[in-house]
C-alpha angles and dihedrals in degrees: 000000000000118000115243114246121252092223132027112199113204116194119187108205132195119170092324103116096140093050093039090059091052089049093051090047091055091050090051090052094051120126099236102171092214095318114144115229132185123194124211122187118197110196112207099208096293117193094205125075096274095121094047093050094048092050094048103038106026110043091158091064119092106232125203115185121201117198091209133043101255096179128240102300100041091040093055090044089062087074093057096100093044099052114103103162129110086229131034126210111198102201135182116232090232093068133094119202124222111236094255098042100098096044094048094049092046092048093048096051091043090059096042109060095180093057113096100179141005141181136196133226107293110210120201122222089257090059096253124124120258101231093200088085090060111045145148121218114272100253113170092261095046091048093045095056093043101045105026108032135051093226096096089057096040093047103028094165099044113110095210093061105030105058090125094058096024083228096171088072099045093097092053105114093199129080108271140175122263133178096242144004131202126275086221088076112014114162109187141163111254092226089055090049091051091047093059095040098250120267121355107242093203082086117070101180128359129007096054091109093054090051092047092051093045090055093045090056091047086058091051099257122137122229116213140195119211109202094182092067123065142190129188113240122194088197121200099019093129098040098041093210101101113100096220094054104032090102094058099036121105093198116138122231088254090056092047091052091048090050094049092049093045092051090064099033089063089057089060092046095049094044094050092046097049114012112027094084092046097059135058119262091253091059091046090052092050093047096048091045090051091051091051090050092049090050092054092049094049096047092045090058094057 
């Protein structure tokens, strides 16, 4: 009888063959120290040769092919019946793991029974940190300072202005709790994943990680950030709307517009799910108007 893997890595791919191969290479070069790992690639109706390459060059990878683009949440959920690991790493194809990443995350969660999920420091190609792996929940005040004022950038370590990035803790060298981590690198206990029902398919693209973490915390799990572990993240390759990866993205204008619209639509979904009933109508009106304004700005820049 085959032994169940310690870690199941689920990679949702969409037109990212070149980066996907780099990602798989980094997994293959990981220092596992006898850990058993399985890799599952869900292809979300790619139009490049991703499926062909996986079948020909990576026979050890479990491949799930969707004939339609189901989005992030529903796409990842396709792997639900194939996952056998005690832990799951939901991983973007535009990431490259450091050799010790998997073992350090596994070891940390093994020794901290109350931690449901954790992420590491995601480092962009320009050397800067991707703050999406270290976030606070988007309360009206957190979102206001981050999206509509310069204060979060001017005072990146001031608690009053950086609730969205929890910037006052970014210099902490020790593992520490955050509200939310990024779906680009989401290391989670399978039993915690099952407890919250996997990914919420009300979200098509973006925001699923915030929702997942919110529900983990409702169930009593802690969500942690490990600054002593890092992963390279070529962020925005699929969407084509991130400034630092526009020049290497193959995203069409249609994809970019869809991405820009989705990035604000999730704000409405999350707000209505978790905050609308907690605030007065006047606050709700201001928030939803601000989201609409942000959407117009983002789509106009495509």
